C-alpha positions, 0 to 999 in steps of 0.5 A, spaced: 327 303 232 322 304 227 314 302 230 311 295 227 307 297 220 299 297 223 294 293 219 289 296 215 282 295 217 278 290 215 273 292 210 266 289 209 266 285 203 259 289 199 257 281 196 257 278 203 250 277 205 248 274 212 246 266 212 239 264 212 236 259 215 232 255 211 225 255 213 221 251 218 214 248 218 208 254 217 207 256 224 213 252 228 218 258 228 220 258 234 226 263 234 222 269 238 226 276 237 220 281 240 216 281 246 210 277 247 205 282 246 200 285 252 193 281 252 189 286 254 191 292 250 190 288 243 184 286 245 182 293 248 185 296 240 181 289 236 174 291 240 175 299 238 177 297 230 171 291 230 167 298 232 170 303 228 171 298 222 163 295 222 166 288 222 164 281 224 170 276 226 168 269 224 172 263 227 172 256 226 172 250 232 180 249 230 182 256 231 186 258 238 183 259 244 184 267 245 181 268 238 175 264 239 174 269 245 174 275 240 169 272 234 163 274 234 161 266 232 165 261 233 163 254 230 165 249 223 165 250 216 157 250 215 155 255 220 161 259 219 157 259 211 152 260 213 153 267 218 157 270 212 152 269 208 148 273 212 151 278 215 150 285 215 158 287 216 160 291 212 167 287 213 168 280 214 174 277 218 175 269 218 180 266 222 180 259 219 184 258 213 184 260 205 178 256 202 173 259 208 174 266 206 173 264 198 167 262 201 165 268 204 169 271 200 164 268 194 157 269 199 159 276 200 163 280 193 160 286 195 164 286 202 172 286 204 174 279 207 180 279 211 184 273 211 189 275 218 194 270 215 194 269 209 200 264 210 193 260 213 192 254 208 189 246 208 194 240 207 187 236 205 184 243 199 191 242 197 191 235 193 185 236 188 185 241 183 180 244 178 183 240 173 182 233 176 174 234 176 174 236 169 178 231 166 173 226 172 168 229 168 169 228 161 170 221 163 163 220 167 158 225 162 152 225 167 155 225 173 155 229 178 160 231 182 161 233 191 166 236 194 168 237 200 168 245 203 175 244 203 177 245 197 179 251 193 174 256 189 176 254 183 175 246 186 167 249 188 166 253 181 168 246 177 163 242 182 156 241 182 154 241 190 159 241 196 157 238 203 161 239 210 161 233 215 155 235 218 151 234 211 155 230 207 149 222 208 143 228 207 146 230 201 148 224 198 143 219 200 138 226 196 141 225 189 140 221 184 141 213 185 143 213 177 149 217 176 156 216 177 160 221 183 166 222 185 167 225 192 173 229 193 177 230 197 176 227 203 176 219 203 175 218 209 169 222 209 167 218 204 167 212 207 163 214 211 158 217 207 158 210 204 157 206 210 151 211 212 148 211 205 150 204 202 152 209 195 157 208 191 161 213 190 168 214 185 173 217 190 179 222 191 185 220 194 186 226 200 185 226 208 187 232 212 193 231 215 192 231 221 187 227 221 189 222 217 195 221 222 191 219 229 191 213 231 188 207 233 193 206 238 192 213 240 185 213 242 186 206 246 192 210 250 186 216 252 181 209 253 185 207 258 187 213 261 180 214 262 175 208 261 168 211 262 169 217 257 166 217 251 168 217 244 167 223 239 171 221 233 170 225 226 170 222 220 175 224 217 180 220 222 184 216 219 183 212 225 175 211 223 174 205 220 178 200 225 175 203 231 169 202 227 171 195 227 172 195 233 166 198 236 159 196 236 154 202 235 159 208 235 157 213 231 162 219 228 161 226 229 161 233 225 165 238 230 157 242 230 154 234 233 159 233 237 157 239 241 149 235 241 151 229 243 156 232 249 151 236 250 146 230 251 150 224 253 149 222 260 156 221 260 162 226 264 168 225 260 169 225 253 175 223 248 174 229 243 178 224 237 179 231 232 184 237 231 185 239 239 182 246 237 175 243 239 176 241 245 176 249 247 169 250 243 166 244 247 170 247 254 166 253 252 159 251 251 158 244 255 163 247 261 161 242 266 163 236 263 171 233 262 174 234 255 180 230 254 184 232 245 185 224 244 194 227 242 196 234 243 199 232 237 192 232 233 194 240 231 193 244 225 199 249 225 194 252 218 189 254 224 193 256 229 197 261 224 191 266 226 194 270 232 190 277 236 195 280 232 194 278 225 187 280 227 187 287 231 193 288 224 188 285 219 183 290 222 187 295 222 190 295 215 184 292 212 189 286 209 190 281 207 184 282 203 181 275 200 178 275 193 175 271 187 175 272 180 168 274 179 169 268 173 170 263 178 166 266 184 160 266 180 159 258 178 162 256 186 157 260 188 153 254 185 154 249 189 155 253 196 148 256 196 145 248 194 151 246 200 146 252 205 139 249 203 141 242 206 139 242 213 
């Protein structure tokens, strides 16, 4: 009896490609295929590379706690812009988002400016374009454009002034009363400026997706849990107008203003109504008081893309580097310098 014929071995299809699932939200991938790095080894590498490269690390208030800890300076956009303007370091590692690294590159055309993860963008900056600013200026000859520093370099290049939440009110007060103003792109910060100055402005319809999502209900819940806590509310928050309507005398604070208020206040507890990373900065600077995030979901995935690992890799490889075309850089430098000259 003959043996049964064995089937031939299956041959791989040369046209076969494994299925790749669609990308998840930036910074929210849950699949981990590699062991977590050893923090002690990473910190040692960063310190050695920082010395070898002659580098300075600048970190925004919303960065991860461990990234804030390795930074030479931690602050808001205005404070970090000032540090970038005065640093003697040959290399600037910006632990923040793309527009912040661009601002550093505008101020330091001869230095190496690194952004450890180029995916770290900004939903607020994405709401406004240079063409949009050009169109407004064409419709308002002689008008002035004030843009929040949370904008791209080409938008800054079309602007007359830049500002931050810390100096926007003072800047607008300094401008001529008889010319039209466009304030872009954050409509909630614009509302705060108009309340404080009494100045009417055209307002761009933009917002930060994190601040916009903070609800009055989130604040009310934390107040019920912590009835003696003082509110520290950022003017970018979508809930700010309703909170002001229900809480006469409530003040809004930039992130640096939050630190000054927490240091000066007699309160022992504070509800922090902004991105969660600010709690880390407050705990570091005012360690004898308690700070409660308004919501655990008030977290910017773009800010959290910077890690110790990619800070180390960025210093090692001197990449990714952020540059700005010279013609754009020269024009964008003017409104940035005007911003730095104010309060």
